[in-house]
N, C-alpha and C positions, 0 to 999 in steps of 0.2 A: 502495500500500501503507500507506503514512504517513499519507497523507487520511481511510480507512477508519478505521485507530487511533486516530486523534483522534477522529473522529466517534464511536467508540463509548466512546470514554475522556467526550465530551462528555455523551452520551446519560447515559453510568452516573453520573456524578457530578451531574448536574442543577444548580440553582442554590442548592440549601444545600450540597450537596458542593463546589461551586467555591468557594462564602463559607468552607469548613470547612480547604478548602487554603491559600487565602489568609490566613488569617487564622492557624490553625495554622504555616506557614511563618514569619509576624513574629515569634511570639512564641516560635519557637525561635530564630531571628536574635537575637532580641532579649537570649534568655539566655545563647546562646553569647558575642556581643557582651559581657556583664558578664563571662565568662571569662576572654577576651582581653585584655579592658581595664576593669578596673574601676573604674566612675564614681564621682565623689563619692557621699556617703549623707546628705547634710543634709536630714534630715525621715523619715530611715528607721532610724532609733536602735531605735524599739521592736522593729523585726527582726533588726538586729545586732546586738541584743543575745541573741537567741536562738540566733543561728547566725550566721556568718559571711555575707555577702554573694555567695561563691561556690554556696554551697549555696541560696541562695535562687534564685540564674541556674536551678539545677538545677529548682526549680520553673516554669519559664517554659520549659523546653527540654522536660520530659516531657510538661507540658499542652498543649505546640505538637504533640507527637509523636502523643498521644492525641487530639487533635480532628484533626490532618490524617489520622489514620487510620480516623476515623470518616465522614469522607468518602465512604469505598467501601463503607460498609455498606449496607443496606435503610431509605429514607427510611421514617420512622417509631422505626427504633432509633439513630438518630443524635444521638439526646439528651445521649450520654454527651461528644461532642464538643463541644457549645455548652457542659454545666458544666463542663468540663475547661477551656475558652476564657474563663470567667467569673472562674474562681479567681484567678490572679495578676494582674488589672487591679483586683479586687475586695481581694485581700490588701493590695495597695501602696496605693489610695485609701484604705481604712480605718488604712495604716501614716501616711500624709500627713495624715489628720484629726484624729488623734493628735496627730500633733507640732503641728500648728497651736493645738490646743485645748489643750495644755499651755505653749504658749508658746515651742517650740524650733525651730520653723520658722512664720514669720508667712505666707511664701507658701503653708503646705502645704493652705489649705483650697482653692486656688486650684486646686493641683496634684490634689489630691481629685476637685474636681467637673470636672477634664479627664478623670481616669483615668473616673468615673462615667457622664458623657455620651459619648464619643469611644469608650469600650472596654466599656463593662458596656452601657451602653444601646442602641448598637449589636449587639451580640452578642444580647441580649434580642430586639430588632427580628427580627433575622434568624431567631431560632429559633422565632418565632411565624408567620413568612412560611410558608406553603403552598409543597410544591415548584413544584403548578400549580393556577394561578389560572383559571377559565375564568369570562370574563364570562355574565350571563346571556343567554340568545337573547332576540333584540330583538321587539318585543310585534307581533304582525301588526297592518298597517295597515287601516283601516274601507274597504270601497271608497267611494270619491268624494270623499274627503279628499285 
């Protein structure tokens, strides 16, 4: 019984859905961790001047929940999940880049590039990946070769 349910879930999620569940769970965990044990905030002063860090943690949590929920919608309608997944790391990358350019956090540009490549770039790649890609059929062989 459990195997059948797992197979159904796997089929329902597909490749894109699996990605959305994984990345959404990670974002939710990251946000919850910021609430439970707030980290130091070098490079995030542009954010913390607008709202306390626990408010920004909720951005990660809500985006993660939307991302995970989008895994269960029909393929082609899951775009909101990818958009939600992009928002928190893009905001963090912008904050770190701003801190680097202001001279507040010299390492900020490297952290911004990390967020842009390992988060934003990967999410954009996954969003562009079709659910099922079928290779072209092989060309028929000529007789006698």
